[in-house]
C-alpha positions, 0 to 999 in steps of 0.5 A: 284068248278072245275070238273077235266075230262081230264088232259094233261101233257106236257112232256113224259120223266122220270117224266111225263110218270111214274107219269101220269101212276100211276095217270091213274091206281088210277083215272079210271074216268079221261082221261089222255093224255101225249104229247110231240113234240118228235115222237120217244119218243111217239112212244117208249111209245106206243110200243107193246114191254114194254121192250122198254118203254123210261124210265126204272122203275121197275113196270112201264110196268105192270102199262102201260100195264093196263092203256094205251089205257084205260084212258092213251094215249101218243100223239104228238097232244100237242094243241088238248090235251091242248084245251080239258084239265081241268088241264095241268101238265108242265113236261118239261126239264129244264137244266142248262143254257149254255149261257147268264145270269146265265149261269152254275147256273140257269135253261134254262126255254125256254120250261116252257115258251113256254109251258106256251105261248102255253097254254094261247093261246090254252086253253078253259074255266078254266084251272088249270095249275100245275108246275111238272118240278123241277123249280127255285123259282119264276117261277110260277110267270113267268107262271102267268104273261104269262097266265094272260097277257091281250093278252090272257085273255077273258071272255071265259078263265081263269087260276089258277097256282099251284106248285106240285113238284115231289119227285121221286127217280129213280129206285123206282119212282113207289113206290115213286109215289104209297106210297109217304112220302108226296105231296106237293101242292103250290098255292093261289086258294083254289078251284084249290088246292082242285081239285088237292087234290081230285085227289090224295085222290084216293090213298093217305091219307089226312095227307100226303098232304101239302099245302103251298104258291107257292114260298114255294113249289118251294123252298121245292123241291130245298132244299130237293134235295140239302140236299139229295146231301149234305149227299152224298158229306159228306159221300163221303168226310169221305170215303176218310179219311177212306182210309187213316186212316184204317177205313171202310166206311161201318162201319162208315155209319152204325154206324152214321145211327143208330142215329135217328137224322141222320137216314140211308138213303143217307149215302152209299159212291160212285163215286158221285151223278148224275141224272137230279136234284141234281146238277141242284137244288144246282146250282139254290140255288147257283144262288138265294143266290148270286142274293140276296147277301147271298154269304156265302150261295152260297159258302156252297152249291157250295162246295157240288158240288165241292166235287162231282166232286172231288170224281170222279176225285180222283177215276180216279187218283187212277186208274191211280196210281194203273196201274203204272201210265200208261193207254196207250194201256191198256183195262179196263172193265167198269161195269155200265153207269147209275148214279144208279142202276135200271134206264137207266138214264145217265145224270150227271152219275159219269161214264161219267167224269171218262170214259172220263178222263181214255180215255184221259190217252190212255185207251181202255174201254169195257163198260157194263150196264144192261139198258143203250143202246150203243147209250146213251153211245156214246152221253154222251161220245161225248157231248160238242165237247169232242174229245177223245183218243190218236189216233182220228182215232182208237176206244177207247171204245166199248159196250158189252152186254155180262158181261164176254166179257168185261173182255177179255184181261183186265188189270182192272175192275172198278164197277160204278153202283150197279147192282145186276148182278155185286154182283154175278160175277163168279170171277174164270171164270173172272180170266181165261181171264184177264190180270195179274196183274189184279186190281178190283176197287170197288166204290160201295162197293158191293164185298167181298174183300176176295173172290177177293183177294184169286184168286190173284187179286189186290183190291181197295174199296172206303172207305176201310182203308186197300186197296193195 
C-alpha cells in the first residue's frame, strides 16, 4: 500500500496551479508543492496581491489565501520537490509541434519527456507519476519507457504511471474541480490507482471515480474536447444559415437544446472556440487517425477546425463589407480579447485572427478586456513574426483600460468576449463620442437589438436573420 504524504506538481500554469490549490484545500494532511522553472510565474503565485495571480479564475484567490504557506507552496526548486515526493503530477505545456514529423498536428512532447527524465534521475523510493497534461494517446508509454529504463532502475527506486486527465472549463475551473462530473484514472497498477483514488475521496463520491487502462484514459480526454468543439462548430455553421434565412440562432439553439438527447450546453454561437485544448486535441486525433490509415476519420475532425477558422474569417469580412469595403484610417473598438469570459487566457482566442485581419485592412484598434493585460495582447498580435499595419512606423492598436475611452471617435465596435460589463454598456453615453454612421457588431449575441437601433446605430448580431 502506497502512502501519499507529499505531492509535487511540475508546471504552475492554468491546470497545475488551480488543481493543486483544490487538492490542498481538501487534503490538509498532504504537503503539496507546485514547481516551475519560470521564476516570474512562481513569484506571481507567491504574490501578496492575490489579484496578480498568473491565472484568473473565480474563487481561486480565496483558496490560495487559505492554503498557501499551510500545505501548498510554489517554488522553482524542481529537483528537491521531485526527490521528496511520493506522487508527481506532470502538468506542463504540450503545444502543437511547429517543425518536423507531425508538425501542425501532433503535440510537442519535449517538456513531458524532460520531466520524465528528471523524475527518473532524481526520484527516490517508489514514486507514482501522474499524467495531468492533455496528451496524445500512448504518451504514457513514452513516460514508462524512460522511467523503466535500465539506466535509471535500481533497487532503491521504482515507479508507477497513471493517467488522470483534467476536464476543466476555464472560467469555471474551481467549480469543475470541486464538483466534477467525473474523475478519470487510467493505469495498470492497482495500488497506485487506489492511492490516487483515496486522495479524491476526500471530497468526491466514489461513484464519480472512473477507472480505465492508460490508453482509454488518454483517448477519453481528447475525445471529450473534440466532441465539445464539434458542437461549437456545428452551431456556428447554423448561425450563418440563420443570417441568410431570417431565423434567429438563439431560438434555434433553445429549441434543439430542449431535446434531452442533445442538451443545451455548448450551443451558444460565437466567433469560434479558443483556449489551449480544443484545437490541439482535435489535431492530435487527426494525426492519430492518419497514422493508422483512417483518412476519412481524420478528414471529419479536420473539418471541425476548418469551420472554426471560417467563422472568424467570415466575421472579419462582414465588418469590412458593412464599413463600405474600406477600413483604412478607421477606428474600431474591440471589446474582449480573452477566448471566453472569466479567464485571462488568450491562447487560440478568436480575437487574435480577427484583430490581425482588421489591422491588415488598415484599421486602428482600441482594445479593452476585463482581465487580459496590454503585454499579453502585444504578444498575441506579434507572435509568429507577424508584421501588421499599412505603415509599420505608426501604431495600429492601443490598449484602453477604460471601456468608454475605447469608443472615442470610433467608427464601429466589435464585441468578442461575453464579459458581463459589456452587457450593461450605456449606449446613450457611447453615442456622444462615436463617429456617424456607427456600427455595432455583436458576435456573442449579448445585446438588445432594439436599444441599439433606437439610438440610430447600425447593428449586426451573429446568427440573427434580420441584420441590416
